[in-house]
C-alpha positions, -999 to 999 in steps of 0.1 A, spaced: -353 -114 -690 -383 -91 -691 -414 -110 -702 -449 -97 -711 -479 -119 -714 -507 -97 -727 -538 -97 -750 -574 -106 -749 -570 -144 -749 -568 -168 -720 -536 -181 -706 -515 -152 -694 -514 -161 -657 -511 -198 -666 -480 -191 -687 -465 -171 -659 -472 -198 -633 -457 -224 -656 -425 -204 -655 -427 -204 -617 -425 -242 -617 -396 -241 -641 -377 -216 -619 -384 -235 -587 -374 -267 -604 -341 -250 -612 -337 -241 -575 -343 -204 -580 -363 -180 -558 -396 -166 -570 -418 -138 -558 -454 -134 -571 -476 -104 -565 -511 -106 -579 -532 -75 -581 -569 -70 -587 -574 -107 -579 -584 -128 -550 -567 -160 -538 -595 -181 -552 -577 -195 -582 -565 -231 -582 -529 -223 -588 -527 -197 -561 -544 -220 -536 -520 -248 -545 -488 -228 -542 -500 -212 -509 -507 -247 -495 -472 -259 -505 -458 -229 -485 -481 -235 -456 -473 -272 -454 -436 -265 -457 -432 -285 -489 -398 -279 -505 -387 -260 -526 -420 -240 -524 -418 -230 -487 -382 -216 -489 -380 -204 -525 -414 -189 -531 -434 -160 -519 -469 -152 -531 -491 -123 -522 -526 -116 -536 -539 -81 -533 -574 -76 -544 -610 -76 -532 -637 -102 -538 -654 -84 -567 -646 -74 -602 -632 -39 -608 -654 -16 -629 -629 5 -648 -654 34 -650 -658 34 -612 -625 29 -593 -629 32 -556 -603 48 -532 -599 14 -516 -589 -1 -549 -563 26 -554 -550 19 -519 -546 -18 -528 -525 -8 -558 -503 15 -536 -499 -14 -512 -489 -37 -541 -463 -11 -554 -448 -9 -519 -445 -47 -519 -429 -46 -553 -402 -23 -539 -396 -47 -510 -394 -77 -533 -370 -60 -557 -347 -53 -528 -349 -90 -518 -337 -98 -553 -356 -130 -562 -345 -147 -594 -380 -141 -608 -406 -115 -599 -441 -119 -613 -466 -90 -613 -498 -107 -623 -525 -84 -638 -504 -53 -633 -511 -43 -669 -548 -43 -662 -542 -20 -633 -525 3 -658 -553 -1 -683 -578 10 -657 -556 41 -648 -548 28 -614 -510 28 -620 -490 51 -643 -471 37 -672 -440 54 -658 -442 33 -626 -442 1 -646 -413 13 -668 -394 21 -636 -401 -14 -622 -387 -29 -655 -356 -7 -653 -349 -16 -617 -354 -53 -623 -331 -52 -653 -304 -33 -632 -307 -59 -604 -307 -88 -629 -341 -100 -617 -362 -118 -643 -396 -101 -645 -430 -112 -659 -458 -88 -663 -493 -101 -671 -526 -86 -681 -546 -71 -710 -534 -37 -722 -496 -37 -725 -483 -5 -742 -458 0 -769 -434 16 -744 -436 -13 -720 -432 -38 -749 -401 -19 -761 -384 -26 -728 -393 -62 -728 -372 -91 -742 -402 -113 -749 -438 -102 -756 -465 -128 -761 -500 -115 -772 -526 -140 -762 -552 -139 -789 -588 -149 -783 -600 -169 -813 -628 -189 -796 -639 -188 -760 -667 -208 -743 -677 -177 -722 -689 -161 -755 -712 -191 -759 -727 -186 -724 -705 -213 -707 -693 -200 -673 -658 -203 -660 -648 -239 -650 -631 -244 -617 -597 -260 -623 -595 -249 -659 -603 -212 -658 -595 -204 -622 
Protein backbone atom coordinates (compact mmCIF):
# COMPACT_ATOMS: atom_id res chain seq x y z
CA UNK A 1 0.00 0.00 0.00
CA UNK A 2 1.36 3.41 -0.99
CA UNK A 3 -0.09 6.14 1.24
CA UNK A 4 0.22 9.92 0.92
CA UNK A 5 -0.59 12.33 3.75
CA UNK A 6 -0.40 15.82 2.26
CA UNK A 7 -2.06 19.23 2.42
CA UNK A 8 -1.85 22.45 4.39
CA UNK A 9 -3.59 21.10 7.49
CA UNK A 10 -2.16 19.60 10.66
CA UNK A 11 -1.84 15.87 11.27
CA UNK A 12 0.24 14.37 8.46
CA UNK A 13 3.07 13.08 10.65
CA UNK A 14 0.63 12.15 13.42
CA UNK A 15 -1.34 9.99 10.98
CA UNK A 16 1.85 8.30 9.81
CA UNK A 17 3.01 7.62 13.37
CA UNK A 18 -0.39 6.19 14.23
CA UNK A 19 0.19 3.67 11.45
CA UNK A 20 3.61 2.91 12.98
CA UNK A 21 1.90 1.81 16.20
CA UNK A 22 -0.56 -0.36 14.28
CA UNK A 23 2.22 -2.03 12.31
CA UNK A 24 4.31 -2.68 15.44
CA UNK A 25 1.22 -4.00 17.20
CA UNK A 26 0.85 -6.45 14.32
CA UNK A 27 4.51 -7.51 14.85
CA UNK A 28 5.77 -5.91 11.61
CA UNK A 29 9.03 -4.05 11.00
CA UNK A 30 8.99 -0.29 10.44
CA UNK A 31 11.64 2.13 9.19
CA UNK A 32 11.11 5.88 9.57
CA UNK A 33 13.22 8.53 7.87
CA UNK A 34 12.39 12.12 8.74
CA UNK A 35 13.85 14.89 6.58
CA UNK A 36 13.98 18.64 7.22
CA UNK A 37 13.17 17.96 10.89
CA UNK A 38 15.00 17.62 14.15
CA UNK A 39 14.38 14.93 16.73
CA UNK A 40 12.62 17.48 18.94
CA UNK A 41 9.07 16.15 18.48
CA UNK A 42 7.39 14.16 21.23
CA UNK A 43 6.67 11.15 19.03
CA UNK A 44 10.25 10.93 17.79
CA UNK A 45 11.69 11.25 21.31
CA UNK A 46 9.32 8.58 22.61
CA UNK A 47 10.10 6.05 19.89
CA UNK A 48 13.84 6.66 20.17
CA UNK A 49 13.60 6.15 23.95
CA UNK A 50 11.77 2.86 23.41
CA UNK A 51 14.62 1.71 21.17
CA UNK A 52 17.32 2.99 23.54
CA UNK A 53 15.74 1.29 26.55
CA UNK A 54 15.24 -1.95 24.61
CA UNK A 55 11.47 -1.97 24.97
CA UNK A 56 9.90 -4.58 22.70
CA UNK A 57 8.69 -4.58 19.96
CA UNK A 58 10.22 -1.14 19.39
CA UNK A 59 13.89 -2.03 19.80
CA UNK A 60 13.85 -4.98 17.41
CA UNK A 61 11.14 -3.96 14.92
CA UNK A 62 11.69 -0.21 14.51
CA UNK A 63 14.38 2.06 13.12
CA UNK A 64 14.08 5.83 13.07
CA UNK A 65 16.47 8.38 11.64
CA UNK A 66 15.96 12.13 11.71
CA UNK A 67 17.96 14.09 9.16
CA UNK A 68 17.68 17.82 9.56
CA UNK A 69 19.17 20.91 11.12
CA UNK A 70 17.94 22.92 14.07
CA UNK A 71 16.35 25.64 11.97
CA UNK A 72 13.55 26.09 9.51
CA UNK A 73 14.37 25.81 5.83
CA UNK A 74 13.81 28.92 3.74
CA UNK A 75 12.67 27.61 0.33
CA UNK A 76 14.13 30.70 -1.37
CA UNK A 77 17.54 30.10 0.19
CA UNK A 78 18.53 26.44 0.23
CA UNK A 79 22.08 25.85 1.46
CA UNK A 80 24.48 23.20 0.17
CA UNK A 81 24.41 21.61 3.62
CA UNK A 82 20.64 21.19 3.32
CA UNK A 83 21.01 19.50 -0.08
CA UNK A 84 23.71 17.23 1.38
CA UNK A 85 21.28 16.17 4.11
CA UNK A 86 18.71 15.23 1.46
CA UNK A 87 21.37 13.20 -0.39
CA UNK A 88 22.17 11.46 2.89
CA UNK A 89 18.47 10.73 3.39
CA UNK A 90 18.13 9.30 -0.13
CA UNK A 91 21.11 7.01 0.47
CA UNK A 92 19.46 5.82 3.67
CA UNK A 93 16.19 5.23 1.78
CA UNK A 94 18.09 2.90 -0.59
CA UNK A 95 19.52 0.97 2.37
CA UNK A 96 16.12 0.67 4.05
CA UNK A 97 14.42 -0.54 0.87
CA UNK A 98 17.10 -3.24 0.61
CA UNK A 99 16.39 -4.25 4.24
CA UNK A 100 12.72 -4.64 3.23
CA UNK A 101 10.78 -3.42 6.26
CA UNK A 102 7.03 -4.02 6.21
CA UNK A 103 6.50 -0.23 6.34
CA UNK A 104 8.77 2.63 5.29
CA UNK A 105 7.82 6.18 6.25
CA UNK A 106 9.44 9.16 4.53
CA UNK A 107 8.29 12.04 6.70
CA UNK A 108 8.33 15.49 5.03
CA UNK A 109 9.82 14.11 1.81
CA UNK A 110 7.10 15.93 -0.13
CA UNK A 111 8.22 19.26 1.38
CA UNK A 112 11.76 18.53 0.22
CA UNK A 113 10.34 18.10 -3.28
CA UNK A 114 8.25 21.26 -2.96
CA UNK A 115 11.44 23.15 -2.03
CA UNK A 116 13.22 21.69 -5.11
CA UNK A 117 15.62 19.68 -2.96
CA UNK A 118 14.58 16.35 -4.47
CA UNK A 119 13.28 15.64 -7.95
CA UNK A 120 9.81 14.21 -8.47
CA UNK A 121 11.39 11.38 -10.48
CA UNK A 122 13.34 10.27 -7.42
CA UNK A 123 10.14 10.01 -5.39
CA UNK A 124 8.38 8.16 -8.20
CA UNK A 125 11.28 5.71 -8.34
CA UNK A 126 11.07 5.14 -4.55
CA UNK A 127 7.36 4.39 -4.91
CA UNK A 128 8.01 1.92 -7.74
CA UNK A 129 10.79 0.17 -5.83
CA UNK A 130 8.67 -0.16 -2.70
CA UNK A 131 5.75 -1.52 -4.69
CA UNK A 132 8.04 -4.07 -6.41
CA UNK A 133 9.44 -5.21 -3.05
CA UNK A 134 5.97 -5.24 -1.43
CA UNK A 135 6.97 -2.60 1.12
CA UNK A 136 4.16 -0.40 2.42
CA UNK A 137 5.19 3.24 1.99
CA UNK A 138 3.93 6.44 3.59
CA UNK A 139 5.02 9.81 2.22
CA UNK A 140 4.16 12.95 4.19
CA UNK A 141 4.39 16.68 3.64
CA UNK A 142 2.77 19.58 1.90
CA UNK A 143 2.94 19.67 -1.86
CA UNK A 144 2.24 16.22 -3.28
CA UNK A 145 1.91 16.22 -7.06
CA UNK A 146 -0.61 14.63 -9.40
CA UNK A 147 2.02 12.15 -10.66
CA UNK A 148 2.89 11.06 -7.12
CA UNK A 149 -0.80 10.83 -6.20
CA UNK A 150 -1.51 8.69 -9.28
CA UNK A 151 0.92 6.02 -8.08
CA UNK A 152 -0.54 5.99 -4.56
CA UNK A 153 -3.27 3.69 -3.32
CA UNK A 154 -4.51 6.17 -0.72
CA UNK A 155 -4.13 9.96 -0.69
CA UNK A 156 -5.37 12.06 2.22
CA UNK A 157 -5.29 15.83 1.84
CA UNK A 158 -5.21 17.43 5.29
CA UNK A 159 -7.21 20.62 5.00
CA UNK A 160 -6.62 23.57 7.30
CA UNK A 161 -10.01 24.92 8.31
CA UNK A 162 -8.98 26.67 11.53
CA UNK A 163 -5.59 26.73 13.24
CA UNK A 164 -4.54 28.45 16.50
CA UNK A 165 -1.25 29.58 14.91
CA UNK A 166 -3.28 31.94 12.69
CA UNK A 167 -4.65 33.51 15.88
CA UNK A 168 -1.16 34.11 17.29
CA UNK A 169 -1.09 31.01 19.51
CA UNK A 170 2.33 29.33 19.32
CA UNK A 171 2.87 25.59 18.90
CA UNK A 172 2.14 23.57 22.04
CA UNK A 173 4.62 20.94 23.14
CA UNK A 174 2.90 17.56 23.23
CA UNK A 175 0.13 18.62 20.83
CA UNK A 176 1.99 20.21 17.92
CA UNK A 177 5.43 18.66 18.36
